[in-house]
C-alpha positions as CSV (number, residue, x, y, z in Angstrom):
1,M,-25.4,151.0,160.1
2,T,-23.5,147.8,159.2
3,Y,-24.2,146.7,155.7
4,L,-21.8,144.0,154.9
5,K,-19.9,141.2,156.7
6,P,-16.8,139.5,155.4
7,A,-17.3,135.9,154.3
8,L,-13.7,134.8,154.1
9,A,-10.9,134.9,156.7
10,G,-8.4,135.9,154.1
11,L,-10.5,138.7,152.6
12,L,-8.2,141.6,153.7
13,L,-5.2,140.0,152.1
14,F,-7.2,139.2,148.9
15,A,-8.5,142.7,148.6
16,A,-5.1,144.3,149.2
17,G,-3.6,142.3,146.4
18,A,-6.2,143.4,143.9
19,Q,-5.5,147.1,143.8
20,A,-4.4,147.1,140.1
21,Q,-8.1,146.5,139.2
22,S,-11.0,149.0,139.4
23,I,-14.3,150.0,141.0
24,E,-17.3,149.1,138.9
25,G,-20.3,149.8,141.1
26,L,-20.8,152.9,143.3
27,S,-23.8,154.1,145.3
28,V,-24.4,156.4,148.3
29,S,-27.2,155.6,150.7
30,P,-30.2,158.1,150.8
31,D,-29.2,159.3,154.3
32,G,-25.7,160.2,152.9
33,K,-23.9,158.1,155.6
34,T,-22.6,155.1,153.6
35,V,-21.1,154.5,150.2
36,L,-21.1,151.0,148.8
37,M,-18.4,150.2,146.2
38,S,-17.9,147.0,144.2
39,G,-14.6,146.1,142.5
40,T,-13.4,143.7,139.9
41,N,-11.7,141.9,142.8
42,R,-15.2,140.6,143.7
43,V,-15.3,142.6,147.0
44,V,-18.1,145.0,148.0
45,Y,-16.9,147.7,150.4
46,S,-18.9,149.8,152.8
47,V,-17.4,153.2,153.5
48,S,-18.5,155.7,156.1
49,T,-18.9,159.1,154.4
50,E,-18.1,160.9,157.7
51,T,-14.7,159.3,158.4
52,M,-14.1,158.0,154.8
53,E,-13.0,154.7,156.4
54,V,-13.9,151.2,155.2
55,T,-16.4,149.8,157.8
56,D,-17.1,146.4,156.2
57,R,-16.1,144.2,153.3
58,R,-17.9,141.3,151.7
59,Y,-16.5,138.8,149.2
60,V,-19.1,137.9,146.5
61,P,-18.9,135.0,144.1
62,Q,-19.4,137.1,141.0
63,M,-18.2,140.6,140.2
64,V,-20.8,143.2,141.0
65,R,-21.2,145.7,138.1
66,Q,-24.0,147.9,139.5
67,I,-25.2,149.0,142.9
68,I,-28.5,150.9,143.5
69,H,-30.0,152.0,146.8
70,S,-33.8,152.2,147.2
71,D,-35.1,155.7,147.7
72,D,-35.9,155.1,151.4
73,G,-32.6,153.3,152.0
74,S,-34.3,150.1,153.2
75,M,-33.0,148.0,150.3
76,V,-30.0,147.8,148.1
77,Y,-29.8,146.1,144.7
78,L,-26.6,144.4,143.3
79,R,-26.4,143.4,139.6
80,D,-23.6,140.9,139.0
81,N,-21.5,139.6,136.1
82,D,-23.9,136.6,135.8
83,K,-26.8,139.0,135.0
84,R,-28.4,138.4,138.4
85,L,-30.1,141.3,140.2
86,I,-30.3,140.6,144.0
87,A,-32.2,142.8,146.4
88,Y,-31.0,142.9,150.0
89,N,-32.6,144.4,153.2
90,T,-30.0,146.8,154.4
91,A,-31.0,146.3,158.1
92,D,-29.4,142.9,158.2
93,M,-28.3,142.2,154.6
94,S,-30.8,139.4,154.2
95,E,-31.8,138.6,150.7
96,A,-35.2,139.9,149.8
97,W,-35.6,138.7,146.3
98,R,-33.7,138.0,143.1
99,T,-34.2,137.9,139.4
100,E,-32.2,136.6,136.4
101,D,-31.4,137.9,132.9
102,A,-30.6,141.5,134.0
103,D,-28.3,142.9,131.4
104,E,-29.0,146.5,132.4
105,V,-31.0,148.0,135.3
106,V,-32.6,151.5,135.6
107,Y,-34.3,152.8,138.7
108,A,-37.2,155.3,139.0
109,P,-37.0,156.2,142.7
110,E,-40.1,158.2,143.0
111,Q,-42.2,155.4,141.6
112,G,-40.3,152.6,143.3
113,T,-39.8,150.9,139.9
114,L,-36.9,149.0,138.4
115,A,-36.7,148.6,134.6
116,I,-34.6,145.5,133.5
117,L,-33.3,144.9,130.1
118,D,-32.9,141.3,128.9
119,E,-30.7,141.0,125.8
120,H,-31.9,137.6,124.7
121,W,-30.5,136.0,121.6
122,K,-34.0,135.7,120.1
123,D,-35.4,139.1,121.1
124,D,-34.7,141.9,123.6
125,S,-37.3,142.7,126.2
126,I,-37.7,145.2,129.1
127,R,-39.7,144.4,132.2
128,L,-40.8,146.6,135.0
129,M,-40.5,145.2,138.6
130,A,-41.7,146.6,141.9
131,A,-38.5,147.5,143.7
132,D,-39.8,146.4,147.1
133,S,-41.2,143.0,146.2
134,G,-39.5,142.1,142.9
135,S,-42.9,141.4,141.4
136,Q,-43.2,142.0,137.6
137,T,-45.7,144.7,136.7
138,A,-45.2,145.0,133.0
139,R,-43.1,143.6,130.1
140,I,-42.6,144.5,126.5
141,A,-40.8,142.5,123.8
142,L,-38.9,144.3,121.1
143,G,-38.7,141.5,118.5
144,K,-35.4,141.5,116.5
145,M,-34.4,145.0,117.4
146,K,-31.4,145.0,119.6
147,T,-31.1,147.6,122.4
148,D,-28.0,149.6,122.7
149,M,-29.1,151.9,125.6
150,F,-32.3,153.0,127.3
151,A,-33.7,155.4,129.9
152,L,-36.8,155.1,132.0
153,G,-39.1,158.1,132.3
154,P,-39.6,159.8,135.7
155,D,-43.1,158.3,135.8
156,G,-41.7,154.8,135.7
157,R,-44.2,153.8,133.0
158,S,-42.4,154.9,129.8
159,A,-39.0,154.4,128.3
160,L,-36.9,155.6,125.3
161,I,-34.5,153.1,123.6
162,L,-31.7,153.6,121.1
163,T,-31.1,150.4,119.1
164,Q,-27.9,149.1,117.7
165,S,-27.1,150.6,114.3
166,S,-27.6,149.0,110.8
167,K,-26.5,150.0,107.3
168,S,-28.7,152.3,105.4
169,D,-28.7,153.2,101.6
170,A,-30.6,156.3,102.5
171,E,-27.5,157.8,104.1
172,V,-25.1,158.7,101.3
173,K,-21.4,159.0,102.2
174,K,-19.9,162.4,101.4
175,D,-16.6,164.1,101.6
176,E,-16.1,166.2,104.7
177,P,-16.2,170.0,103.9
178,A,-13.3,172.1,104.9
179,D,-13.1,174.6,107.8
180,M,-15.4,172.6,110.1
181,T,-15.1,172.6,113.9
182,K,-14.6,169.3,115.7
183,L,-18.2,169.2,116.8
184,Q,-19.4,170.0,113.2
185,K,-17.2,167.2,111.9
186,A,-18.7,164.7,114.4
187,D,-22.2,165.8,113.4
188,F,-21.4,165.5,109.7
189,K,-20.0,162.0,110.2
190,Q,-23.1,160.9,112.1
191,R,-25.3,162.1,109.2
192,T,-23.2,160.6,106.3
193,D,-21.6,157.4,107.6
194,G,-24.2,155.1,106.0
195,Y,-25.6,153.8,109.3
196,V,-28.8,154.5,111.2
197,S,-30.4,153.4,114.4
198,Q,-34.0,153.3,115.7
199,V,-35.5,155.3,118.6
200,I,-38.2,153.3,120.3
201,A,-40.7,155.0,122.6
202,V,-42.3,152.5,125.0
203,D,-45.6,152.9,126.8
204,F,-45.8,150.2,129.4
205,D,-49.4,151.0,130.4
206,L,-50.6,150.4,126.8
207,G,-48.1,147.6,126.2
208,E,-47.1,149.3,123.0
209,F,-44.1,151.0,121.4
210,T,-43.5,153.3,118.4
211,Q,-40.2,153.7,116.5
212,A,-38.5,156.3,114.4
213,E,-35.3,156.1,112.3
214,S,-32.4,158.3,113.5
215,H,-29.1,159.2,111.8
216,Y,-27.5,159.2,115.3
217,R,-25.8,156.0,116.5
218,V,-23.4,155.3,119.3
219,S,-22.5,152.6,121.7
220,F,-21.0,152.3,125.2
221,P,-22.5,155.5,126.8
222,H,-21.4,156.8,130.2
223,D,-24.8,158.1,131.2
224,V,-28.3,158.0,129.7
225,N,-31.2,159.9,131.0
226,M,-34.7,160.9,129.9
227,V,-35.0,164.7,130.0
228,D,-38.1,166.5,128.8
229,G,-39.2,163.4,126.9
230,K,-35.9,163.0,125.1
231,L,-32.8,160.8,125.5
232,L,-29.8,162.7,126.9
233,I,-26.7,160.5,126.1
234,L,-23.2,161.3,127.5
235,R,-20.2,159.7,125.8
236,S,-16.4,159.9,125.9
237,N,-16.0,161.8,122.6
238,L,-17.7,164.5,120.6
239,D,-20.9,162.4,120.1
240,S,-22.9,163.1,123.2
241,A,-26.4,164.1,122.1
242,I,-30.0,164.9,122.9
243,V,-32.2,162.5,120.9
244,G,-35.9,162.9,120.3
245,S,-38.5,160.1,120.0
246,D,-39.0,161.3,116.4
247,G,-35.3,160.4,115.6
248,S,-34.0,163.9,115.7
249,A,-30.6,164.3,117.3
250,E,-28.5,167.3,118.3
251,L,-24.9,166.9,119.5
252,I,-24.0,168.5,122.8
253,D,-21.1,170.9,122.9
254,L,-19.1,169.9,126.0
255,G,-16.1,172.0,125.1
256,K,-13.6,169.2,125.0
257,D,-13.6,165.5,124.2
258,H,-11.9,162.2,125.4
259,F,-13.4,161.7,128.9
260,N,-13.0,158.7,131.1
261,S,-16.4,159.2,132.6
262,A,-19.4,161.5,132.4
263,M,-22.7,162.1,134.2
264,L,-25.5,164.5,134.4
265,D,-26.1,165.7,138.0
266,K,-29.5,165.0,139.6
267,A,-30.5,168.6,139.3
268,G,-30.1,168.4,135.6
269,T,-28.0,171.6,135.6
270,T,-24.4,170.3,135.3
271,Y,-22.4,167.9,133.2
272,I,-19.8,166.1,135.3
273,L,-16.8,165.1,133.2
274,T,-13.6,163.4,134.2
275,R,-10.2,163.0,132.5
276,G,-7.7,161.1,134.6
277,T,-8.4,162.6,138.0
278,D,-9.3,166.0,136.7
279,L,-13.0,166.8,137.5
280,R,-14.9,169.2,135.3
281,F,-18.3,170.8,136.0
282,V,-19.9,172.1,132.9
283,P,-23.2,174.1,133.1
284,V,-25.9,172.7,131.0
285,G,-26.6,175.1,128.2
286,G,-23.6,177.3,129.0
287,G,-24.1,180.8,130.4
288,A,-21.9,180.2,133.5
289,A,-18.3,179.5,134.2
290,E,-17.0,175.9,134.3
291,G,-15.6,174.5,137.5
292,L,-12.4,172.4,137.7
293,L,-10.9,170.3,140.5
294,S,-7.6,168.7,139.8
295,V,-6.9,165.7,142.1
296,Q,-3.3,164.5,142.2
297,R,-3.0,161.1,140.7
298,L,-1.6,158.2,142.7
299,Q,2.1,158.2,142.3
300,G,4.4,155.3,141.5
301,G,1.8,153.2,139.7
302,P,-0.1,153.0,136.4
303,A,-2.1,155.9,135.1
304,E,-5.2,156.6,137.3
305,W,-8.6,157.6,136.1
306,V,-12.2,157.7,137.3
307,T,-14.3,154.6,136.6
308,A,-17.5,155.4,138.5
309,I,-19.5,158.4,139.8
310,T,-22.5,158.7,142.1
311,E,-24.3,161.6,143.8
312,G,-26.0,161.9,147.2
313,K,-29.3,163.6,147.8
314,D,-27.4,166.6,149.3
315,G,-25.4,167.0,146.1
316,T,-22.2,165.5,147.4
317,L,-20.3,163.7,144.6
318,Y,-18.3,160.5,145.0
319,F,-15.8,159.4,142.3
320,A,-14.1,156.0,142.3
321,T,-10.9,155.2,140.4
322,N,-9.1,152.3,138.8
323,A,-6.5,152.6,141.6
324,Y,-9.2,151.8,144.3
325,R,-9.4,155.4,145.6
326,L,-12.6,157.2,146.5
327,I,-12.9,161.0,146.0
328,K,-15.5,163.0,147.9
329,V,-16.5,166.4,146.5
330,P,-19.1,168.5,148.5
331,A,-22.0,170.2,146.8
332,D,-20.2,173.5,146.4
333,R,-17.6,171.7,144.3
334,G,-14.8,173.6,146.0
335,S,-12.7,170.9,147.5
336,A,-11.9,167.2,147.3
337,Q,-11.1,164.5,149.9
338,V,-9.3,161.4,148.7
339,V,-8.8,158.1,150.4
340,S,-7.5,154.7,149.4
341,V,-10.0,151.7,149.7
342,Y,-8.6,148.4,150.7
């Protein structure tokens, strides 16, 4: 299937000259045949997963930060640097609908629902939209509370939000005890740094939300999911955590820290962690051996690292790097195929 058509005659030369930048958006079609990639060079690439060759390129006026395929593959959604979310029909790439003020977008595939965060200077809000038509089905305003991250429940009618932090006199700073592990030190710091955040539980059907204070606060997550009614937040360092709607928080022991990217797989059984082009597969809850695939970095250039991860319905993983390379890892995690994208 042809997804994208080049819009400029000089596109190939433009794309080839932008390889020092990175891939921001990455998504695989539900049938597993096509990967869409968007780069800081304002090009969207279509890649055949069978041949791993670029089949189409499209220049776009704004950098595309996020790509989402609909669950049936009939539509694809592009969120750009101007906070526009544009839905396209994949059959002919005609525009189906668009909406503005999309700072973050989360998709509930089984419900066909998109949740869109608008970080307005007056107040934040989250609205639900039907993924096929773009019609708004619900909206909730959060007042002066500023959202740091959120996840949509699998029912598509609930959400959990972690707000930006604020100072708190209730959290008293203390000296760090001796003989603590790195994870214990990270947890101690969270509890005694003098800052707290709010966990907001949203019910879109009722149009209401509740909030609870939490000692846990972070920004810039790699991946945020709602799992068993709690926020599961994956970060680069030792402050990944599971956060309850009551504000409780437990740090996740990932064994190491300082990752370039992190993601929970769709089965919810494996943390996928990257450092450079080393790919780690850590079982959730432990109890099984970790997996490791070391992909040789591109030689002769700057350091290479993974900037985006996506997973197909069959469990195949795709990793994109700042060197415009695409890494394909099958569901058994036993090998890696690497190609340059230009």
